[in-house]
C-alpha positions as CSV (number, residue, x, y, z in Angstrom):
1,X,29.5,-13.2,4.6
2,X,31.8,-12.3,1.8
3,X,31.7,-9.1,0.0
4,X,28.3,-6.7,0.6
5,X,25.6,-7.2,-2.1
6,X,23.0,-4.6,-2.4
7,X,19.9,-4.3,-4.0
8,X,17.3,-1.4,-5.8
9,X,14.0,-1.7,-3.4
10,X,11.0,0.0,-3.2
11,X,9.6,1.7,0.2
12,X,6.6,3.0,0.9
13,X,7.1,6.0,2.7
14,X,3.2,6.5,5.0
15,X,2.6,8.8,7.6
16,X,0.3,6.8,9.7
17,X,-1.9,9.5,10.4
18,X,-2.2,11.7,6.6
19,X,-2.2,8.7,5.0
20,X,-5.0,7.5,7.7
21,X,-7.1,10.4,7.7
22,X,-7.0,10.9,3.8
23,X,-8.6,7.6,3.4
24,X,-11.1,8.2,6.0
25,X,-11.9,11.5,4.3
26,X,-12.2,9.8,0.6
27,X,-14.3,6.8,2.3
28,X,-16.8,9.8,3.8
29,X,-17.1,11.8,0.7
30,X,-18.0,8.0,-1.4
31,X,-20.6,7.8,0.8
32,X,-22.1,10.8,0.2
33,X,-22.1,10.3,-3.5
34,X,-23.3,6.7,-2.7
35,X,-26.6,8.0,-0.7
36,X,-27.1,10.0,-3.9
37,X,-27.2,7.0,-6.2
38,X,-29.6,5.1,-4.2
39,X,-31.8,8.0,-3.6
40,X,-31.4,8.7,-7.8
41,X,-32.0,4.8,-8.3
42,X,-35.7,5.0,-9.3
43,X,-33.9,7.2,-12.6
44,X,-32.3,4.4,-13.4
45,X,-34.3,3.0,-16.7
46,X,-35.8,6.4,-17.3
47,X,-34.9,8.8,-19.6
48,X,-32.2,11.7,-19.1
49,X,-35.0,14.1,-19.2
50,X,-36.7,12.3,-16.6
51,X,-33.7,11.9,-14.2
52,X,-33.0,15.5,-14.8
53,X,-36.5,16.3,-13.7
54,X,-36.2,13.7,-10.8
55,X,-33.2,15.3,-9.8
56,X,-34.9,18.7,-9.3
57,X,-37.9,18.0,-8.1
58,X,-37.3,15.1,-5.4
59,X,-33.6,15.5,-4.6
60,X,-33.3,17.3,-1.0
61,X,-31.5,20.7,-1.4
62,X,-28.9,19.9,1.2
63,X,-28.6,16.5,-0.7
64,X,-27.6,18.2,-4.2
65,X,-25.1,20.6,-2.3
66,X,-23.0,17.7,-0.1
67,X,-23.0,15.7,-3.2
68,X,-21.3,18.7,-5.2
69,X,-19.0,19.2,-2.3
70,X,-18.3,15.6,-2.3
71,X,-18.0,15.1,-5.7
72,X,-15.2,18.2,-5.7
73,X,-14.1,16.9,-2.7
74,X,-13.1,13.2,-4.3
75,X,-11.3,15.1,-7.4
76,X,-9.4,17.1,-4.6
77,X,-8.6,13.9,-2.3
78,X,-8.1,10.4,-4.4
79,X,-5.0,12.1,-5.9
80,X,-3.2,12.9,-2.7
81,X,-4.5,9.2,-0.9
82,X,-2.7,7.9,-4.2
83,X,0.5,10.1,-3.8
84,X,0.6,9.4,0.1
85,X,1.3,5.7,-0.9
86,X,3.5,6.0,-3.4
87,X,7.3,3.7,-3.1
88,X,10.4,5.3,-2.8
89,X,13.9,4.1,-4.5
90,X,16.1,2.8,-2.0
91,X,19.1,0.8,-1.9
92,X,19.5,-2.4,0.5
93,X,23.2,-3.3,1.4
94,X,24.2,-5.9,3.0
95,X,27.2,-5.2,5.6
96,X,29.3,-7.5,8.2
97,X,26.6,-7.1,11.3
98,X,23.3,-5.2,10.0
99,X,21.3,-5.2,6.9
100,X,21.0,-1.0,5.5
101,X,18.7,0.7,3.7
102,X,19.3,4.0,2.6
103,X,17.0,6.3,0.1
104,X,16.4,10.1,-0.1
105,X,15.1,11.0,3.5
106,X,15.4,7.5,4.8
107,X,18.5,5.7,6.4
108,X,18.0,2.6,8.6
109,X,20.2,0.2,9.8
110,X,19.1,-3.4,11.3
111,X,20.9,-5.0,13.2
112,X,21.7,-8.5,12.3
113,X,21.4,-9.9,16.0
114,X,17.7,-7.9,16.2
115,X,16.4,-9.8,13.3
116,X,13.9,-12.9,14.3
117,X,12.5,-13.4,11.3
118,X,12.8,-12.7,7.3
119,X,9.4,-13.5,4.9
120,X,9.5,-13.5,1.2
121,X,6.4,-13.3,-0.1
122,X,5.9,-13.9,-3.7
123,X,2.7,-11.5,-4.5
124,X,-0.5,-12.7,-6.2
125,X,-3.3,-10.9,-6.9
126,X,-7.0,-12.0,-5.5
127,X,-7.1,-14.7,-8.7
128,X,-4.2,-16.1,-7.1
129,X,-1.9,-15.0,-10.4
130,X,1.8,-14.0,-9.1
131,X,2.0,-10.2,-9.9
132,X,5.2,-10.4,-10.2
133,X,6.8,-8.4,-7.1
134,X,8.5,-9.7,-5.0
135,X,7.9,-8.4,-0.9
136,X,10.5,-9.0,2.1
137,X,9.3,-8.3,5.9
138,X,12.2,-8.5,8.0
139,X,10.8,-8.8,12.0
140,X,13.0,-8.0,14.3
141,X,12.9,-9.2,18.3
142,X,10.1,-6.2,19.5
143,X,8.2,-7.4,16.4
144,X,8.7,-4.2,14.6
145,X,8.2,-5.3,11.0
146,X,10.1,-3.3,8.0
147,X,8.9,-4.1,4.5
148,X,10.0,-3.4,1.2
149,X,10.1,-4.9,-2.7
150,X,12.4,-5.6,-4.7
151,X,12.7,-2.8,-7.7
152,X,13.7,-5.8,-10.2
153,X,11.6,-8.9,-9.3
154,X,14.2,-11.0,-11.4
155,X,16.3,-10.7,-8.4
156,X,14.4,-12.8,-6.3
157,X,16.8,-15.6,-6.3
158,X,19.4,-13.6,-5.7
159,X,18.0,-12.1,-3.1
160,X,16.7,-15.1,-1.3
161,X,20.5,-16.2,-1.5
162,X,21.8,-13.8,-0.1
163,X,19.5,-13.3,2.7
164,X,20.4,-17.2,3.0
165,X,23.5,-16.6,4.2
166,X,22.4,-15.1,7.5
167,X,23.0,-17.9,10.2
168,X,21.0,-16.3,12.8
169,X,17.8,-15.6,11.2
170,X,15.2,-18.0,10.6
171,X,13.3,-17.7,7.1
172,X,9.4,-18.2,5.9
173,X,7.7,-18.2,2.9
174,X,4.6,-16.2,1.9
175,X,2.2,-16.3,4.9
176,X,-1.6,-15.4,4.2
177,X,-2.1,-14.4,7.9
178,X,0.9,-11.8,7.6
179,X,-0.2,-8.2,7.8
180,X,2.0,-6.7,5.4
181,X,1.9,-3.6,3.0
182,X,0.2,-5.9,-0.2
183,X,-2.9,-6.2,1.7
184,X,-4.4,-2.2,1.0
185,X,-3.2,-2.5,-2.4
């Protein structure tokens, strides 16, 4: 393969139980706020004074307390959820027989003999417009997926050429059915 190439990448470090647990808490708190919104729907076209009177007189005390707790909980939990989804910088390096990913508190070596397929995803938003983000997914023979973004989108073609020098690997491009980390953005 010649000289080893290196690319700056972004890896999402997730602790599955923590991020899923925070998401569940946020969903429950949001549901409580939605119940309060539905309960207050009759006051949609009334004045603020009437809406306040309706809130004081018609909304049950348990819903008032629960919605206050949910509001404070959302203010606390939403930043934790987004901080759990942060992408950490790392360095992708090609050597003769392995692909290594090294970053802060991360060291991963993927032997080329274990790589089954590599997906190149040029991500798009819901309107199918490009996000200018290149996601690479390395699928190993045990169907383990290693997913990361290129830090510099402009290096996508060079990365594709570098990965293309691997003779024993099957390549695939954007697959709508591929369950990767761009699905939750």
